[in-house]
N, CA, C, O and the ligand as a Tripos MOL2 file, in Angstrom:
@<TRIPOS>MOLECULE
protein
  313   311    79     0     0
PROTEIN
NO_CHARGES

@<TRIPOS>ATOM
      1 N          32.9180   21.2670   28.7410 N.3       1 MET1
      2 CA         31.3640   21.3280   28.8550 C.3       1 MET1
      3 C          30.7440   21.4230   27.4350 C.2       1 MET1
      4 O          29.8000   20.7220   27.0700 O.2       1 MET1
      5 N          31.3230   22.2950   26.7210 N.am      2 GLU2
      6 CA         30.7090   22.5580   25.3700 C.3       2 GLU2
      7 C          30.9270   21.3600   24.4470 C.2       2 GLU2
      8 O          30.1460   21.0190   23.5590 O.2       2 GLU2
      9 N          32.1050   20.7470   24.7660 N.am      3 ASP3
     10 CA         32.4660   19.6090   23.7640 C.3       3 ASP3
     11 C          31.4080   18.4910   24.1060 C.2       3 ASP3
     12 O          30.9440   17.8350   23.1730 O.2       3 ASP3
     13 N          31.0240   18.2560   25.3430 N.am      4 GLU4
     14 CA         29.9810   17.2270   25.4880 C.3       4 GLU4
     15 C          28.7170   17.4260   24.7900 C.2       4 GLU4
     16 O          28.1880   16.5080   24.1650 O.2       4 GLU4
     17 N          28.2070   18.6140   24.8760 N.am      5 THR5
     18 CA         26.9490   18.8780   24.2080 C.3       5 THR5
     19 C          27.0670   18.8360   22.5310 C.2       5 THR5
     20 O          26.1020   18.5360   21.8280 O.2       5 THR5
     21 N          28.3280   19.1640   22.0190 N.am      6 ARG6
     22 CA         28.4880   19.0050   20.6170 C.3       6 ARG6
     23 C          28.5140   17.4610   20.2500 C.2       6 ARG6
     24 O          27.9860   17.0490   19.2180 O.2       6 ARG6
     25 N          29.1190   16.6820   21.0990 N.am      7 LYS7
     26 CA         29.2190   15.3050   20.8830 C.3       7 LYS7
     27 C          27.8290   14.7200   20.6950 C.2       7 LYS7
     28 O          27.5190   13.9970   19.7480 O.2       7 LYS7
     29 N          26.9490   15.1280   21.7640 N.am      8 GLU8
     30 CA         25.5770   14.6590   21.7590 C.3       8 GLU8
     31 C          24.8910   15.0080   20.4230 C.2       8 GLU8
     32 O          24.2820   14.2060   19.7150 O.2       8 GLU8
     33 N          25.0780   16.3360   20.1760 N.am      9 GLU9
     34 CA         24.3720   16.7520   18.9490 C.3       9 GLU9
     35 C          24.9190   15.8710   17.6150 C.2       9 GLU9
     36 O          24.1400   15.4780   16.7450 O.2       9 GLU9
     37 N          26.0920   15.6680   17.5880 N.am     10 LEU10
     38 CA         26.5770   14.7300   16.5140 C.3      10 LEU10
     39 C          25.9560   13.4190   16.5870 C.2      10 LEU10
     40 O          25.5580   12.9110   15.5390 O.2      10 LEU10
     41 N          25.8270   12.8230   17.6620 N.am     11 GLU11
     42 CA         25.2680   11.5150   17.8090 C.3      11 GLU11
     43 C          23.7560   11.5490   17.3140 C.2      11 GLU11
     44 O          23.3110   10.6830   16.5600 O.2      11 GLU11
     45 N          23.0670   12.5190   17.7520 N.am     12 ILE12
     46 CA         21.6640   12.6980   17.2250 C.3      12 ILE12
     47 C          21.6410   12.7950   15.7710 C.2      12 ILE12
     48 O          20.8660   12.1110   15.1020 O.2      12 ILE12
     49 N          22.4890   13.6440   15.2430 N.am     13 LYS13
     50 CA         22.4580   13.7640   13.7410 C.3      13 LYS13
     51 C          22.8220   12.5350   13.0160 C.2      13 LYS13
     52 O          22.3000   12.2580   11.9360 O.2      13 LYS13
     53 N          23.8260   11.6940   13.6610 N.am     14 LYS14
     54 CA         24.0500   10.4710   12.9580 C.3      14 LYS14
     55 C          22.8870    9.5150   12.9630 C.2      14 LYS14
     56 O          22.6530    8.7540   12.0240 O.2      14 LYS14
     57 N          22.1450    9.5900   14.1000 N.am     15 LEU15
     58 CA         20.9140    8.5760   14.1850 C.3      15 LEU15
     59 C          19.9510    9.1640   13.1460 C.2      15 LEU15
     60 O          19.4760    8.3650   12.3380 O.2      15 LEU15
     61 N          19.6120   10.4120   13.0620 N.am     16 GLU16
     62 CA         18.7330   10.9370   12.1110 C.3      16 GLU16
     63 C          19.0890   10.5210   10.7980 C.2      16 GLU16
     64 O          18.2020   10.1230   10.0430 O.2      16 GLU16
     65 N          20.3960   10.5660   10.3940 N.am     17 ILE17
     66 CA         20.7420   10.2050    9.0130 C.3      17 ILE17
     67 C          20.4790    8.6880    8.7600 C.2      17 ILE17
     68 O          19.9510    8.2620    7.7320 O.2      17 ILE17
     69 N          20.8750    7.9650    9.7380 N.am     18 LYS18
     70 CA         20.5590    6.4320    9.7270 C.3      18 LYS18
     71 C          19.0960    6.1540    9.4240 C.2      18 LYS18
     72 O          18.7290    5.4160    8.5090 O.2      18 LYS18
     73 N          18.2540    6.8230   10.2900 N.am     19 GLU19
     74 CA         16.7490    6.7190   10.1130 C.3      19 GLU19
     75 C          16.3040    7.0210    8.6390 C.2      19 GLU19
     76 O          15.5330    6.3000    8.0060 O.2      19 GLU19
     77 N          16.8510    8.1120    8.1940 N.am     20 LEU20
     78 CA         16.5860    8.5560    6.8290 C.3      20 LEU20
     79 C          16.9570    7.4960    5.7430 C.2      20 LEU20
     80 O          16.1920    7.2060    4.8230 O.2      20 LEU20
     81 N          18.2010    6.9370    5.9240 N.am     21 GLU21
     82 CA         18.6800    5.9230    5.0100 C.3      21 GLU21
     83 C          17.6950    4.8220    4.9900 C.2      21 GLU21
     84 O          17.1610    4.4530    3.9440 O.2      21 GLU21
     85 N          17.4390    4.2610    6.2220 N.am     22 ILE22
     86 CA         16.4360    3.1680    6.3670 C.3      22 ILE22
     87 C          15.1770    3.4250    5.6130 C.2      22 ILE22
     88 O          14.6990    2.6110    4.8240 O.2      22 ILE22
     89 N          14.6140    4.6840    5.9070 N.am     23 LYS23
     90 CA         13.4560    5.0020    5.1750 C.3      23 LYS23
     91 C          13.5040    4.9420    3.6470 C.2      23 LYS23
     92 O          12.6280    4.4410    2.9420 O.2      23 LYS23
     93 N          14.5960    5.4940    3.2380 N.am     24 GLU24
     94 CA         14.8160    5.4950    1.8030 C.3      24 GLU24
     95 C          14.8970    4.0010    1.1610 C.2      24 GLU24
     96 O          14.3830    3.6920    0.0860 O.2      24 GLU24
     97 N          15.5890    3.1810    1.9620 N.am     25 LEU25
     98 CA         15.7360    1.7860    1.5760 C.3      25 LEU25
     99 C          14.2800    1.1020    1.5050 C.2      25 LEU25
    100 O          13.9390    0.3310    0.6080 O.2      25 LEU25
    101 N          13.5040    1.4880    2.5490 N.am     26 GLU26
    102 CA         12.1650    0.8130    2.5890 C.3      26 GLU26
    103 C          11.3420    1.2990    1.4850 C.2      26 GLU26
    104 O          10.5110    0.5630    0.9530 O.2      26 GLU26
    105 N          11.5420    2.5580    1.1010 N.am     27 LYS27
    106 CA         10.8050    3.1610   -0.0640 C.3      27 LYS27
    107 C          11.1130    2.3400   -1.3030 C.2      27 LYS27
    108 O          10.2190    1.8910   -2.0210 O.2      27 LYS27
    109 N          12.4290    2.1560   -1.5350 N.am     28 GLU28
    110 CA         12.9580    1.4270   -2.7650 C.3      28 GLU28
    111 C          12.2000    0.0920   -2.7280 C.2      28 GLU28
    112 O          11.4870   -0.2360   -3.6760 O.2      28 GLU28
    113 N          12.3390   -0.6270   -1.7130 N.am     29 ASN29
    114 CA         11.9090   -1.9640   -1.6500 C.3      29 ASN29
    115 C          10.4810   -2.0380   -1.9220 C.2      29 ASN29
    116 O          10.0920   -2.8920   -2.7190 O.2      29 ASN29
    117 N           9.6320   -1.2360   -1.3490 N.am     30 SER30
    118 CA          8.1280   -1.2920   -1.5260 C.3      30 SER30
    119 C           7.7990   -0.9540   -2.9890 C.2      30 SER30
    120 O           6.9270   -1.5360   -3.6330 O.2      30 SER30
    121 N           8.6000    0.0700   -3.4700 N.am     31 ASP31
    122 CA          8.3650    0.4070   -4.9280 C.3      31 ASP31
    123 C           8.5720   -0.7240   -5.7880 C.2      31 ASP31
    124 O           7.7850   -0.9410   -6.7090 O.2      31 ASP31
    125 N           9.6730   -1.5480   -5.5450 N.am     32 GLY32
    126 CA          9.8830   -2.6680   -6.3940 C.3      32 GLY32
    127 C           8.9350   -3.7220   -6.2460 C.2      32 GLY32
    128 O           8.5730   -4.3820   -7.2210 O.2      32 GLY32
    129 N           8.4810   -3.9380   -5.0200 N.am     33 ALA33
    130 CA          7.5720   -5.1160   -4.7330 C.3      33 ALA33
    131 C           6.2080   -4.8780   -5.4180 C.2      33 ALA33
    132 O           5.7320   -5.6860   -6.2160 O.2      33 ALA33
    133 N           5.6290   -3.7640   -5.0730 N.am     34 ALA34
    134 CA          4.2770   -3.4640   -5.5470 C.3      34 ALA34
    135 C           4.2770   -2.1120   -6.1590 C.2      34 ALA34
    136 O           4.2420   -1.0760   -5.4950 O.2      34 ALA34
    137 N           4.3180   -2.1700   -7.4650 N.am     35 LYS35
    138 CA          4.2210   -0.9610   -8.2510 C.3      35 LYS35
    139 C           2.7110   -0.4130   -8.3170 C.2      35 LYS35
    140 O           1.8060   -1.1720   -8.6620 O.2      35 LYS35
    141 N           2.4920    0.7820   -8.0140 N.am     36 PRO36
    142 CA          1.0450    1.3000   -8.1430 C.3      36 PRO36
    143 C           0.5260    1.3960   -9.3880 C.2      36 PRO36
    144 O           1.2830    1.6950  -10.3110 O.2      36 PRO36
    145 N          -0.7630    1.1750   -9.6140 N.am     37 ALA37
    146 CA         -1.2780    1.1220  -10.8530 C.3      37 ALA37
    147 C          -1.1370    2.5480  -11.4310 C.2      37 ALA37
    148 O          -1.3710    3.5370  -10.7370 O.2      37 ALA37
    149 N          -0.7800    2.6180  -12.6080 N.am     38 LYS38
    150 CA         -0.6030    4.0270  -13.1830 C.3      38 LYS38
    151 C          -1.8000    4.7420  -13.6000 C.2      38 LYS38
    152 O          -1.8200    5.9590  -13.7850 O.2      38 LYS38
    153 N          -2.8050    3.9580  -13.7450 N.am     39 SER39
    154 CA         -4.0930    4.7240  -14.0820 C.3      39 SER39
    155 C          -4.6680    5.4460  -12.8950 C.2      39 SER39
    156 O          -5.4760    6.3630  -13.0440 O.2      39 SER39
    157 N          -4.2310    5.0100  -11.6490 N.am     40 ASP40
    158 CA         -4.7800    5.6370  -10.4050 C.3      40 ASP40
    159 C          -3.9190    6.9810  -10.1270 C.2      40 ASP40
    160 O          -4.3160    7.8840   -9.3910 O.2      40 ASP40
    161 N          -2.7950    6.9850  -10.7580 N.am     41 LYS41
    162 CA         -1.8130    8.0440  -10.3970 C.3      41 LYS41
    163 C          -1.8200    9.1700  -11.5000 C.2      41 LYS41
    164 O          -0.7900    9.7910  -11.7620 O.2      41 LYS41
    165 N          -2.9330    9.3940  -12.0920 N.am     42 LYS42
    166 CA         -3.0150   10.4310  -13.1700 C.3      42 LYS42
    167 C          -2.8170   11.7790  -12.6140 C.2      42 LYS42
    168 O          -3.3430   12.1400  -11.5620 O.2      42 LYS42
    169 N          -2.0120   12.5540  -13.3700 N.am     43 ARG43
    170 CA         -1.7170   13.9690  -12.9240 C.3      43 ARG43
    171 C          -2.2700   14.9220  -13.8240 C.2      43 ARG43
    172 O          -2.2490   14.7010  -15.0350 O.2      43 ARG43
    173 N          -2.7930   16.0260  -13.3200 N.am     44 CYS44
    174 CA         -3.3750   17.0520  -14.1050 C.3      44 CYS44
    175 C          -2.2270   17.8220  -14.8370 C.2      44 CYS44
    176 O          -1.3660   18.4190  -14.1900 O.2      44 CYS44
    177 N          -2.2370   17.7940  -16.1910 N.am     45 PRO45
    178 CA         -1.1100   18.5990  -16.7990 C.3      45 PRO45
    179 C          -1.2470   20.0470  -16.7080 C.2      45 PRO45
    180 O          -0.3650   20.7780  -17.1580 O.2      45 PRO45
    181 N          -2.2580   20.4900  -16.1760 N.am     46 LYS46
    182 CA         -2.4490   22.0340  -16.0350 C.3      46 LYS46
    183 C          -1.8230   22.5040  -14.7960 C.2      46 LYS46
    184 O          -1.0920   23.4950  -14.7990 O.2      46 LYS46
    185 N          -2.1120   21.7530  -13.6140 N.am     47 CYS47
    186 CA         -1.5900   22.2420  -12.2940 C.3      47 CYS47
    187 C          -0.8720   21.1470  -11.5170 C.2      47 CYS47
    188 O          -0.3690   21.4210  -10.4280 O.2      47 CYS47
    189 N          -0.8010   19.9350  -12.0190 N.am     48 GLY48
    190 CA          0.1020   18.9180  -11.3400 C.3      48 GLY48
    191 C          -0.5960   18.1160  -10.3460 C.2      48 GLY48
    192 O           0.0040   17.1680   -9.8370 O.2      48 GLY48
    193 N          -1.9080   18.4110   -9.9760 N.am     49 SER49
    194 CA         -2.6090   17.7870   -8.9620 C.3      49 SER49
    195 C          -3.0790   16.3460   -9.4570 C.2      49 SER49
    196 O          -3.0410   16.0450  -10.6500 O.2      49 SER49
    197 N          -3.4840   15.5550   -8.5580 N.am     50 ASN50
    198 CA         -3.9800   14.2180   -8.8260 C.3      50 ASN50
    199 C          -5.2780   14.3230   -9.5210 C.2      50 ASN50
    200 O          -6.0950   15.1710   -9.1640 O.2      50 ASN50
    201 N          -5.5200   13.4830  -10.5220 N.am     51 MET51
    202 CA         -6.8130   13.3790  -11.1830 C.3      51 MET51
    203 C          -7.6830   12.2940  -10.5720 C.2      51 MET51
    204 O          -7.2500   11.1910  -10.2360 O.2      51 MET51
    205 N          -8.9240   12.6870  -10.4560 N.am     52 LYS52
    206 CA         -9.8760   11.7400   -9.7420 C.3      52 LYS52
    207 C         -10.9070   11.1830  -10.7850 C.2      52 LYS52
    208 O         -11.4570   11.9380  -11.5860 O.2      52 LYS52
    209 N         -11.1270    9.9510  -10.7490 N.am     53 LEU53
    210 CA        -12.1040    9.3190  -11.6130 C.3      53 LEU53
    211 C         -13.5330    9.7060  -11.1970 C.2      53 LEU53
    212 O         -14.0100    9.4500  -10.0910 O.2      53 LEU53
    213 N         -14.1620   10.3390  -12.1790 N.am     54 ARG54
    214 CA        -15.5120   10.8910  -11.7980 C.3      54 ARG54
    215 C         -16.5030   10.2430  -12.7450 C.2      54 ARG54
    216 O         -16.1940    9.8310  -13.8630 O.2      54 ARG54
    217 N         -17.7310   10.1820  -12.2100 N.am     55 HIS55
    218 CA        -18.8310    9.7190  -13.0990 C.3      55 HIS55
    219 C         -19.8430   10.7970  -13.3030 C.2      55 HIS55
    220 O         -20.4540   11.3150  -12.3690 O.2      55 HIS55
    221 N         -20.0060   11.1290  -14.6110 N.am     56 GLY56
    222 CA        -20.9090   12.0580  -15.0170 C.3      56 GLY56
    223 C         -22.0090   11.5500  -15.8760 C.2      56 GLY56
    224 O         -22.1590   10.3520  -16.1170 O.2      56 GLY56
    225 N         -22.8010   12.5310  -16.3490 N.am     57 GLU57
    226 CA        -24.0220   12.2930  -17.1510 C.3      57 GLU57
    227 C         -23.7180   11.3800  -18.3960 C.2      57 GLU57
    228 O         -24.4800   10.5210  -18.8370 O.2      57 GLU57
    229 N         -22.4070   11.7280  -18.9160 N.am     58 PHE58
    230 CA        -21.9860   11.1160  -20.2460 C.3      58 PHE58
    231 C         -21.0910   10.0650  -20.0980 C.2      58 PHE58
    232 O         -20.4550    9.6560  -21.0690 O.2      58 PHE58
    233 N         -20.9500    9.5010  -18.8090 N.am     59 GLY59
    234 CA        -19.9030    8.3900  -18.5810 C.3      59 GLY59
    235 C         -18.8420    8.8260  -17.6360 C.2      59 GLY59
    236 O         -18.9120    9.9080  -17.0540 O.2      59 GLY59
    237 N         -17.8720    8.0040  -17.4830 N.am     60 SER60
    238 CA        -16.8090    8.2810  -16.5010 C.3      60 SER60
    239 C         -15.7540    9.1590  -17.1470 C.2      60 SER60
    240 O         -15.5480    9.0550  -18.3560 O.2      60 SER60
    241 N         -15.1730    9.8950  -16.5050 N.am     61 TYR61
    242 CA        -13.9540   10.7700  -16.9820 C.3      61 TYR61
    243 C         -13.0400   11.1140  -15.8320 C.2      61 TYR61
    244 O         -13.4340   10.9170  -14.6820 O.2      61 TYR61
    245 N         -11.8640   11.6080  -16.0660 N.am     62 TYR62
    246 CA        -10.9950   12.1200  -14.9830 C.3      62 TYR62
    247 C         -11.1180   13.5500  -14.8900 C.2      62 TYR62
    248 O         -11.0470   14.2970  -15.8670 O.2      62 TYR62
    249 N         -11.3170   13.9520  -13.6080 N.am     63 GLY63
    250 CA        -11.3490   15.4240  -13.3890 C.3      63 GLY63
    251 C         -10.2680   15.8820  -12.3440 C.2      63 GLY63
    252 O          -9.9220   15.1240  -11.4390 O.2      63 GLY63
    253 N          -9.8180   16.9690  -12.4730 N.am     64 CYS64
    254 CA         -8.7120   17.4710  -11.5160 C.3      64 CYS64
    255 C          -9.2550   17.4810  -10.0960 C.2      64 CYS64
    256 O         -10.4070   17.8360   -9.8480 O.2      64 CYS64
    257 N          -8.4250   17.0950   -9.2080 N.am     65 SER65
    258 CA         -8.9070   17.0420   -7.7620 C.3      65 SER65
    259 C          -9.0090   18.4440   -7.2020 C.2      65 SER65
    260 O          -9.5160   18.6310   -6.0960 O.2      65 SER65
    261 N          -8.5090   19.4940   -7.9900 N.am     66 ARG66
    262 CA         -8.5480   20.8480   -7.4650 C.3      66 ARG66
    263 C          -9.8060   21.5310   -8.0150 C.2      66 ARG66
    264 O          -9.9930   22.7310   -7.8150 O.2      66 ARG66
    265 N         -10.6740   20.7690   -8.7110 N.am     67 PHE67
    266 CA        -11.8750   21.3980   -9.1070 C.3      67 PHE67
    267 C         -12.6510   22.0340   -8.0360 C.2      67 PHE67
    268 O         -12.7340   21.3600   -7.0090 O.2      67 PHE67
    269 N         -13.2240   23.1490   -8.0360 N.am     68 PRO68
    270 CA        -13.4480   24.0070   -9.2510 C.3      68 PRO68
    271 C         -12.3510   25.0150   -9.5570 C.2      68 PRO68
    272 O         -12.4450   25.7770  -10.5200 O.2      68 PRO68
    273 N         -11.2650   25.0150   -8.6950 N.am     69 VAL69
    274 CA        -10.0410   25.9920   -8.9510 C.3      69 VAL69
    275 C          -9.5320   25.6090  -10.3630 C.2      69 VAL69
    276 O          -9.3210   26.4970  -11.1880 O.2      69 VAL69
    277 N          -9.3370   24.3390  -10.6480 N.am     70 CYS70
    278 CA         -8.9130   23.9160  -11.9160 C.3      70 CYS70
    279 C          -9.8520   22.9690  -12.6260 C.2      70 CYS70
    280 O         -10.0540   21.8640  -12.1250 O.2      70 CYS70
    281 N         -10.4020   23.2950  -13.6830 N.am     71 ASN71
    282 CA        -11.4130   22.5110  -14.2950 C.3      71 ASN71
    283 C         -10.9810   21.6520  -15.4060 C.2      71 ASN71
    284 O         -11.7680   21.3840  -16.3150 O.2      71 ASN71
    285 N          -9.7370   21.1890  -15.3870 N.am     72 TYR72
    286 CA         -9.2380   20.2340  -16.3970 C.3      72 TYR72
    287 C          -9.8780   18.8380  -16.2480 C.2      72 TYR72
    288 O          -9.9510   18.2670  -15.1600 O.2      72 TYR72
    289 N         -10.3360   18.3250  -17.4010 N.am     73 THR73
    290 CA        -10.8270   17.0250  -17.4720 C.3      73 THR73
    291 C         -10.2150   16.2430  -18.5270 C.2      73 THR73
    292 O          -9.5620   16.7950  -19.4120 O.2      73 THR73
    293 N         -10.3980   14.9100  -18.4810 N.am     74 GLU74
    294 CA         -9.8980   14.0320  -19.4680 C.3      74 GLU74
    295 C         -10.6720   12.7490  -19.6720 C.2      74 GLU74
    296 O         -11.1000   12.0920  -18.7230 O.2      74 GLU74
    297 N         -10.8330   12.4260  -20.8960 N.am     75 LYS75
    298 CA        -11.7990   11.1940  -21.0560 C.3      75 LYS75
    299 C         -10.9340    9.9010  -20.5570 C.2      75 LYS75
    300 O          -9.7050    9.8550  -20.6220 O.2      75 LYS75
    301 N         -11.7040    8.9340  -20.0870 N.am     76 THR76
    302 CA        -11.0080    7.6600  -19.7060 C.3      76 THR76
    303 C         -10.6160    6.8060  -20.8420 C.2      76 THR76
    304 O          -9.7720    5.9200  -20.7060 O.2      76 THR76
    305 N         -11.2000    7.0480  -21.9430 N.am     77 GLY77
    306 CA        -10.8210    6.2970  -23.3010 C.3      77 GLY77
    307 C         -11.7560    5.0310  -23.3390 C.2      77 GLY77
    308 O         -11.4330    4.0530  -24.0140 O.2      77 GLY77
    309 N         -12.8600    5.0600  -22.6420 N.am     78 GLU78
    310 CA        -13.7820    3.9270  -22.8120 C.3      78 GLU78
    311 C         -14.7460    4.1820  -23.8300 C.2      78 GLU78
    312 O         -15.5960    3.3340  -24.1020 O.2      78 GLU78
    313 ZN         -5.6750   20.7520  -12.4150 Zn       79 ZN79
@<TRIPOS>BOND
     1     1     2 1
     2     2     3 1
     3     3     4 2
     4     3     5 am
     5     5     6 1
     6     6     7 1
     7     7     8 2
     8     7     9 am
     9     9    10 1
    10    10    11 1
    11    11    12 2
    12    11    13 am
    13    13    14 1
    14    14    15 1
    15    15    16 2
    16    15    17 am
    17    17    18 1
    18    18    19 1
    19    19    20 2
    20    19    21 am
    21    21    22 1
    22    22    23 1
    23    23    24 2
    24    23    25 am
    25    25    26 1
    26    26    27 1
    27    27    28 2
    28    27    29 am
    29    29    30 1
    30    30    31 1
    31    31    32 2
    32    31    33 am
    33    33    34 1
    34    34    35 1
    35    35    36 2
    36    35    37 am
    37    37    38 1
    38    38    39 1
    39    39    40 2
    40    39    41 am
    41    41    42 1
    42    42    43 1
    43    43    44 2
    44    43    45 am
    45    45    46 1
    46    46    47 1
    47    47    48 2
    48    47    49 am
    49    49    50 1
    50    50    51 1
    51    51    52 2
    52    51    53 am
    53    53    54 1
    54    54    55 1
    55    55    56 2
    56    55    57 am
    57    57    58 1
    58    58    59 1
    59    59    60 2
    60    59    61 am
    61    61    62 1
    62    62    63 1
    63    63    64 2
    64    63    65 am
    65    65    66 1
    66    66    67 1
    67    67    68 2
    68    67    69 am
    69    69    70 1
    70    70    71 1
    71    71    72 2
    72    71    73 am
    73    73    74 1
    74    74    75 1
    75    75    76 2
    76    75    77 am
    77    77    78 1
    78    78    79 1
    79    79    80 2
    80    79    81 am
    81    81    82 1
    82    82    83 1
    83    83    84 2
    84    83    85 am
    85    85    86 1
    86    86    87 1
    87    87    88 2
    88    87    89 am
    89    89    90 1
    90    90    91 1
    91    91    92 2
    92    91    93 am
    93    93    94 1
    94    94    95 1
    95    95    96 2
    96    95    97 am
    97    97    98 1
    98    98    99 1
    99    99   100 2
   100    99   101 am
   101   101   102 1
   102   102   103 1
   103   103   104 2
   104   103   105 am
   105   105   106 1
   106   106   107 1
   107   107   108 2
   108   107   109 am
   109   109   110 1
   110   110   111 1
   111   111   112 2
   112   111   113 am
   113   113   114 1
   114   114   115 1
   115   115   116 2
   116   115   117 am
   117   117   118 1
   118   118   119 1
   119   119   120 2
   120   119   121 am
   121   121   122 1
   122   122   123 1
   123   123   124 2
   124   123   125 am
   125   125   126 1
   126   126   127 1
   127   127   128 2
   128   127   129 am
   129   129   130 1
   130   130   131 1
   131   131   132 2
   132   131   133 am
   133   133   134 1
   134   134   135 1
   135   135   136 2
   136   135   137 am
   137   137   138 1
   138   138   139 1
   139   139   140 2
   140   139   141 am
   141   141   142 1
   142   142   143 1
   143   143   144 2
   144   143   145 am
   145   145   146 1
   146   146   147 1
   147   147   148 2
   148   147   149 am
   149   149   150 1
   150   150   151 1
   151   151   152 2
   152   151   153 am
   153   153   154 1
   154   154   155 1
   155   155   156 2
   156   155   157 am
   157   157   158 1
   158   158   159 1
   159   159   160 2
   160   159   161 am
   161   161   162 1
   162   162   163 1
   163   163   164 2
   164   163   165 am
   165   165   166 1
   166   166   167 1
   167   167   168 2
   168   167   169 am
   169   169   170 1
   170   170   171 1
   171   171   172 2
   172   171   173 am
   173   173   174 1
   174   174   175 1
   175   175   176 2
   176   175   177 am
   177   177   178 1
   178   178   179 1
   179   179   180 2
   180   179   181 am
   181   181   182 1
   182   182   183 1
   183   183   184 2
   184   183   185 am
   185   185   186 1
   186   186   187 1
   187   187   188 2
   188   187   189 am
   189   189   190 1
   190   190   191 1
   191   191   192 2
   192   191   193 am
   193   193   194 1
   194   194   195 1
   195   195   196 2
   196   195   197 am
   197   197   198 1
   198   198   199 1
   199   199   200 2
   200   199   201 am
   201   201   202 1
   202   202   203 1
   203   203   204 2
   204   203   205 am
   205   205   206 1
   206   206   207 1
   207   207   208 2
   208   207   209 am
   209   209   210 1
   210   210   211 1
   211   211   212 2
   212   211   213 am
   213   213   214 1
   214   214   215 1
   215   215   216 2
   216   215   217 am
   217   217   218 1
   218   218   219 1
   219   219   220 2
   220   219   221 am
   221   221   222 1
   222   222   223 1
   223   223   224 2
   224   223   225 am
   225   225   226 1
   226   226   227 1
   227   227   228 2
   228   227   229 am
   229   229   230 1
   230   230   231 1
   231   231   232 2
   232   231   233 am
   233   233   234 1
   234   234   235 1
   235   235   236 2
   236   235   237 am
   237   237   238 1
   238   238   239 1
   239   239   240 2
   240   239   241 am
   241   241   242 1
   242   242   243 1
   243   243   244 2
   244   243   245 am
   245   245   246 1
   246   246   247 1
   247   247   248 2
   248   247   249 am
   249   249   250 1
   250   250   251 1
   251   251   252 2
   252   251   253 am
   253   253   254 1
   254   254   255 1
   255   255   256 2
   256   255   257 am
   257   257   258 1
   258   258   259 1
   259   259   260 2
   260   259   261 am
   261   261   262 1
   262   262   263 1
   263   263   264 2
   264   263   265 am
   265   265   266 1
   266   266   267 1
   267   267   268 2
   268   267   269 am
   269   269   270 1
   270   270   271 1
   271   271   272 2
   272   271   273 am
   273   273   274 1
   274   274   275 1
   275   275   276 2
   276   275   277 am
   277   277   278 1
   278   278   279 1
   279   279   280 2
   280   279   281 am
   281   281   282 1
   282   282   283 1
   283   283   284 2
   284   283   285 am
   285   285   286 1
   286   286   287 1
   287   287   288 2
   288   287   289 am
   289   289   290 1
   290   290   291 1
   291   291   292 2
   292   291   293 am
   293   293   294 1
   294   294   295 1
   295   295   296 2
   296   295   297 am
   297   297   298 1
   298   298   299 1
   299   299   300 2
   300   299   301 am
   301   301   302 1
   302   302   303 1
   303   303   304 2
   304   303   305 am
   305   305   306 1
   306   306   307 1
   307   307   308 2
   308   307   309 am
   309   309   310 1
   310   310   311 1
   311   311   312 2
@<TRIPOS>SUBSTRUCTURE
     1 MET1         2 RESIDUE 1 A MET
     2 GLU2         6 RESIDUE 1 A GLU
     3 ASP3        10 RESIDUE 1 A ASP
     4 GLU4        14 RESIDUE 1 A GLU
     5 THR5        18 RESIDUE 1 A THR
     6 ARG6        22 RESIDUE 1 A ARG
     7 LYS7        26 RESIDUE 1 A LYS
     8 GLU8        30 RESIDUE 1 A GLU
     9 GLU9        34 RESIDUE 1 A GLU
    10 LEU10       38 RESIDUE 1 A LEU
    11 GLU11       42 RESIDUE 1 A GLU
    12 ILE12       46 RESIDUE 1 A ILE
    13 LYS13       50 RESIDUE 1 A LYS
    14 LYS14       54 RESIDUE 1 A LYS
    15 LEU15       58 RESIDUE 1 A LEU
    16 GLU16       62 RESIDUE 1 A GLU
    17 ILE17       66 RESIDUE 1 A ILE
    18 LYS18       70 RESIDUE 1 A LYS
    19 GLU19       74 RESIDUE 1 A GLU
    20 LEU20       78 RESIDUE 1 A LEU
    21 GLU21       82 RESIDUE 1 A GLU
    22 ILE22       86 RESIDUE 1 A ILE
    23 LYS23       90 RESIDUE 1 A LYS
    24 GLU24       94 RESIDUE 1 A GLU
    25 LEU25       98 RESIDUE 1 A LEU
    26 GLU26      102 RESIDUE 1 A GLU
    27 LYS27      106 RESIDUE 1 A LYS
    28 GLU28      110 RESIDUE 1 A GLU
    29 ASN29      114 RESIDUE 1 A ASN
    30 SER30      118 RESIDUE 1 A SER
    31 ASP31      122 RESIDUE 1 A ASP
    32 GLY32      126 RESIDUE 1 A GLY
    33 ALA33      130 RESIDUE 1 A ALA
    34 ALA34      134 RESIDUE 1 A ALA
    35 LYS35      138 RESIDUE 1 A LYS
    36 PRO36      142 RESIDUE 1 A PRO
    37 ALA37      146 RESIDUE 1 A ALA
    38 LYS38      150 RESIDUE 1 A LYS
    39 SER39      154 RESIDUE 1 A SER
    40 ASP40      158 RESIDUE 1 A ASP
    41 LYS41      162 RESIDUE 1 A LYS
    42 LYS42      166 RESIDUE 1 A LYS
    43 ARG43      170 RESIDUE 1 A ARG
    44 CYS44      174 RESIDUE 1 A CYS
    45 PRO45      178 RESIDUE 1 A PRO
    46 LYS46      182 RESIDUE 1 A LYS
    47 CYS47      186 RESIDUE 1 A CYS
    48 GLY48      190 RESIDUE 1 A GLY
    49 SER49      194 RESIDUE 1 A SER
    50 ASN50      198 RESIDUE 1 A ASN
    51 MET51      202 RESIDUE 1 A MET
    52 LYS52      206 RESIDUE 1 A LYS
    53 LEU53      210 RESIDUE 1 A LEU
    54 ARG54      214 RESIDUE 1 A ARG
    55 HIS55      218 RESIDUE 1 A HIS
    56 GLY56      222 RESIDUE 1 A GLY
    57 GLU57      226 RESIDUE 1 A GLU
    58 PHE58      230 RESIDUE 1 A PHE
    59 GLY59      234 RESIDUE 1 A GLY
    60 SER60      238 RESIDUE 1 A SER
    61 TYR61      242 RESIDUE 1 A TYR
    62 TYR62      246 RESIDUE 1 A TYR
    63 GLY63      250 RESIDUE 1 A GLY
    64 CYS64      254 RESIDUE 1 A CYS
    65 SER65      258 RESIDUE 1 A SER
    66 ARG66      262 RESIDUE 1 A ARG
    67 PHE67      266 RESIDUE 1 A PHE
    68 PRO68      270 RESIDUE 1 A PRO
    69 VAL69      274 RESIDUE 1 A VAL
    70 CYS70      278 RESIDUE 1 A CYS
    71 ASN71      282 RESIDUE 1 A ASN
    72 TYR72      286 RESIDUE 1 A TYR
    73 THR73      290 RESIDUE 1 A THR
    74 GLU74      294 RESIDUE 1 A GLU
    75 LYS75      298 RESIDUE 1 A LYS
    76 THR76      302 RESIDUE 1 A THR
    77 GLY77      306 RESIDUE 1 A GLY
    78 GLU78      310 RESIDUE 1 A GLU
    79 ZN79       313 GROUP 0 **** ****
């Protein structure tokens, strides 16, 4: 009896691993096909969150998405 349930558990684990492997492959493929623009993926050096493009009084700039918790900003270079 116990052996049966163990077999089933093993089968489920195998399936889960296969699914993970497929997902990893899909990730690699999509990364190679369409690389995301690096300018959109700016990271805040202070807290590691994404930076958002903001438009202020003196032009556009990157601001931390965790503002006001983190107030790091960066010039866009324009
Ligand atoms: Zn930040």
